C-alpha positions in Angstrom: 211.4 84.9 -36.3 214.3 84.9 -38.8 214.8 83.3 -42.2 217.6 81.8 -44.1 217.7 80.3 -47.6 218.2 76.6 -48.4 218.0 75.3 -51.9 216.3 78.5 -53.0 213.6 78.2 -50.3 212.9 80.3 -47.2 213.4 78.5 -43.9 212.2 80.0 -40.6 214.0 79.7 -37.3 214.4 81.3 -33.9 217.6 81.9 -32.0 217.9 82.9 -28.3 220.3 82.7 -25.4 224.0 82.1 -25.5 226.6 79.5 -24.6 226.3 75.7 -25.2 224.0 75.2 -28.2 220.9 73.1 -28.1 218.9 72.6 -31.3 215.2 71.7 -31.0 213.4 69.8 -33.9 209.6 69.7 -33.7 207.3 66.8 -34.7 204.8 66.2 -37.4 201.9 68.8 -37.7 203.8 71.0 -35.3 205.9 74.2 -35.7 208.8 75.6 -33.8 206.3 77.4 -31.6 205.5 74.1 -29.8 208.9 74.6 -28.1 208.2 78.3 -27.2 207.9 78.0 -23.4 210.3 75.1 -23.1 212.9 76.8 -25.3 212.6 80.1 -23.5 213.4 78.4 -20.2 216.3 76.5 -21.7 217.6 79.8 -23.1 218.2 81.1 -19.6 221.3 78.9 -19.5 221.9 77.8 -23.1 221.9 79.0 -26.7 218.7 77.5 -28.2 217.8 77.2 -31.8 214.5 76.0 -33.2 213.5 75.6 -36.8 210.3 75.2 -38.7 210.9 72.0 -40.5 210.6 72.7 -44.3 207.0 72.1 -45.3 205.6 73.1 -41.9 205.1 76.5 -40.3 206.7 79.4 -42.1 209.2 77.3 -43.9 208.7 76.6 -47.6 208.4 73.2 -49.2 211.5 72.1 -51.1 210.4 69.2 -53.2 207.7 66.5 -53.4 209.4 64.1 -50.9 211.1 65.5 -47.8 213.4 62.7 -46.9 214.7 62.8 -43.3 218.2 63.1 -44.8 217.1 66.2 -46.8 215.6 67.7 -43.7 218.9 67.0 -41.8 220.8 68.8 -44.6 218.5 71.9 -44.1 219.3 71.8 -40.4 223.0 71.6 -41.1 222.7 74.5 -43.5 221.2 76.6 -40.7 224.0 75.7 -38.3 226.6 76.5 -40.9 224.8 79.8 -41.6 225.0 80.6 -37.8 228.6 79.4 -37.7 227.8 76.8 -35.0 230.3 73.9 -35.1 228.9 71.7 -32.3 225.5 71.1 -30.6 223.2 68.9 -28.6 220.3 68.0 -30.9 216.9 67.2 -29.5 214.3 65.7 -31.8 210.6 65.3 -30.9 208.8 62.5 -32.7 209.4 63.3 -36.5 212.1 65.6 -35.3 213.8 62.6 -33.8 213.8 60.9 -37.2 215.5 64.0 -38.6 218.0 64.0 -35.7 218.8 60.4 -36.4 219.4 61.2 -40.1 221.6 64.1 -38.9 223.6 61.8 -36.7 224.1 59.5 -39.7 225.3 62.3 -42.0 226.9 64.9 -39.7 227.9 63.0 -36.5 231.0 65.3 -36.2 228.8 68.2 -35.4 226.9 66.5 -32.6 227.9 66.6 -28.9 224.9 64.5 -28.0 221.5 63.3 -29.2 218.1 63.2 -27.5 215.1 61.4 -28.9 212.1 62.9 -27.2 209.1 60.5 -27.8 210.6 59.2 -31.0 211.7 55.9 -32.5 214.7 54.3 -34.1 212.5 51.9 -36.0 211.3 52.3 -39.6 207.5 52.4 -40.1 205.8 49.1 -39.9 203.5 48.1 -42.8 200.5 49.0 -40.6 202.0 52.5 -39.9 202.8 53.0 -43.5 199.2 52.2 -44.4 198.0 54.8 -41.8 200.2 57.4 -43.3 199.0 56.6 -46.8 195.4 57.1 -45.5 196.5 60.5 -44.1 197.9 61.4 -47.5 194.5 60.5 -49.1 192.7 62.6 -46.5 194.9 65.7 -47.2 194.5 65.3 -51.0 190.7 65.2 -50.6 190.8 68.5 -48.7 190.0 66.9 -45.3 193.1 68.3 -43.5 191.1 69.8 -40.6 189.6 66.4 -39.8 193.2 65.0 -39.7 194.4 67.7 -37.4 191.4 67.5 -35.1 191.8 63.7 -34.8 195.6 63.6 -34.5 196.8 66.4 -32.2 194.7 65.6 -29.1 196.1 62.0 -29.2 199.5 63.4 -28.6 198.5 64.2 -25.0 197.8 61.8 -22.3 194.0 61.4 -21.8 194.1 62.7 -18.3 195.9 65.9 -19.5 193.5 66.9 -22.3 191.4 69.3 -20.2 194.5 70.9 -18.5 196.1 71.6 -21.9 193.0 72.3 -23.9 194.1 75.8 -24.7 197.5 74.6 -25.9 195.9 71.9 -28.0 193.7 74.5 -29.7 196.7 76.7 -30.5 198.5 73.7 -32.0 195.4 73.0 -34.1 195.3 76.6 -35.3 199.0 76.7 -36.3 198.7 73.3 -38.0 195.8 74.6 -40.2 198.3 77.1 -41.7 200.7 74.4 -42.9 201.0 73.9 -46.7 199.1 70.9 -47.7 201.8 69.9 -50.1 204.4 70.5 -47.4 202.6 68.0 -45.1 202.4 65.5 -47.8 206.1 65.8 -48.6 207.0 65.1 -44.9 204.5 62.2 -44.7 206.2 60.6 -47.8 209.6 61.2 -46.2 208.6 59.4 -43.0 207.1 56.5 -44.9 210.4 56.0 -46.8 212.8 56.6 -43.9 215.2 53.7 -43.0 215.5 51.8 -39.8 218.2 53.3 -37.5 218.9 50.4 -35.2 222.4 49.9 -36.7 223.2 53.6 -36.2 222.9 53.2 -32.4 225.9 50.9 -32.4 228.2 53.2 -34.4 227.2 56.6 -33.0 229.7 57.2 -30.1 228.3 60.4 -28.6 225.9 60.5 -25.6 222.3 59.4 -26.4 219.2 60.0 -24.3 215.8 58.5 -24.9 212.8 60.2 -23.2 209.5 58.3 -23.1 206.0 58.9 -21.7 204.2 56.2 -19.8 200.9 57.3 -21.4 202.1 57.8 -25.0 199.5 56.6 -27.5 201.9 56.9 -30.4 204.9 55.1 -28.9 203.4 52.4 -26.5 205.5 51.4 -23.5 206.3 48.0 -25.0 207.8 49.6 -28.1 209.9 52.0 -26.0 211.1 49.1 -23.9 212.1 47.2 -27.0 214.3 50.1 -28.0 215.9 50.1 -24.6 216.4 46.4 -24.7 218.2 46.7 -28.0 220.3 49.6 -26.6 220.9 48.8 -22.9 223.7 51.3 -22.4 221.8 54.3 -23.7 220.6 56.7 -21.1 216.8 56.8 -20.7 214.2 58.7 -18.7 210.4 58.1 -18.2 207.8 60.8 -17.7 205.2 59.1 -15.6 202.3 61.5 -16.3 202.9 62.3 -20.0 201.7 61.2 -23.4 203.6 62.2 -26.5 204.2 65.8 -25.4 206.3 65.5 -22.3 208.1 68.9 -22.7 204.6 70.4 -22.3 202.9 67.9 -20.0 205.7 67.7 -17.6 207.8 70.7 -18.5 209.7 71.2 -15.3 210.8 67.5 -15.1 211.8 67.6 -18.8 213.8 70.7 -18.2 215.7 69.1 -15.4 216.4 66.0 -17.5 217.6 67.9 -20.5 219.7 70.3 -18.3 221.4 67.4 -16.5 222.1 65.7 -19.8 223.6 68.9 -21.2 225.7 69.5 -18.1 227.1 65.9 -18.3 228.1 66.5 -21.9 229.8 69.9 -21.0 231.8 68.2 -18.2 232.8 65.4 -20.6 234.1 67.8 -23.2 235.7 70.3 -20.8 
């Protein structure tokens, strides 16, 4: 693990492999370690960068609200620090919101964009209310209840036993997050804008990956996104919930590798 400085705060990241660059952005209550096995296998053929989103993992909190745009700026600062001009960016869940903000601010740096179990829509009023309840839980010191309730829901029910050890590790890592850092990201997600319009103006390759058993992005919501964006490439993981790169790792690796190869052919 290595650190760089952004706005006077330490931000943690890992860097492995060489060649075509793939940036991995993790989701809410996760750390860059969630990509460890997936990233290691990608790094056999690509240069892979993963970052602890500020406020999570070993990265420090920057301010009270971590807007998705501010998080995108932190990612761009890392790429500038590493002298990386172009990349394929893959965002999981919250990481997808950050990737969309990045596409809005720094489209010239992107060769392509993958939304992995993520959404182009702003939070509904119901979703915002749920996030405000989570903020209240954290402020009352009940963060462990939140972690224990939320993280198992990211896996398909039929996969809970098979990935029990992985889930326990994710819970352990999440308990080390800064409480204020979690709150700052929750506030940023609540305030994030709708990104439907961006889909019409972003001219680089886009890939959506969805899980048939995703409890956080139901199939009907995913299908609505695809109906709005019929020309966007999409893939379904038939036996996954919200964590397809873990639940169906080999299929996910093939999907991402094929997408990266298509981009490389396009730019060559």
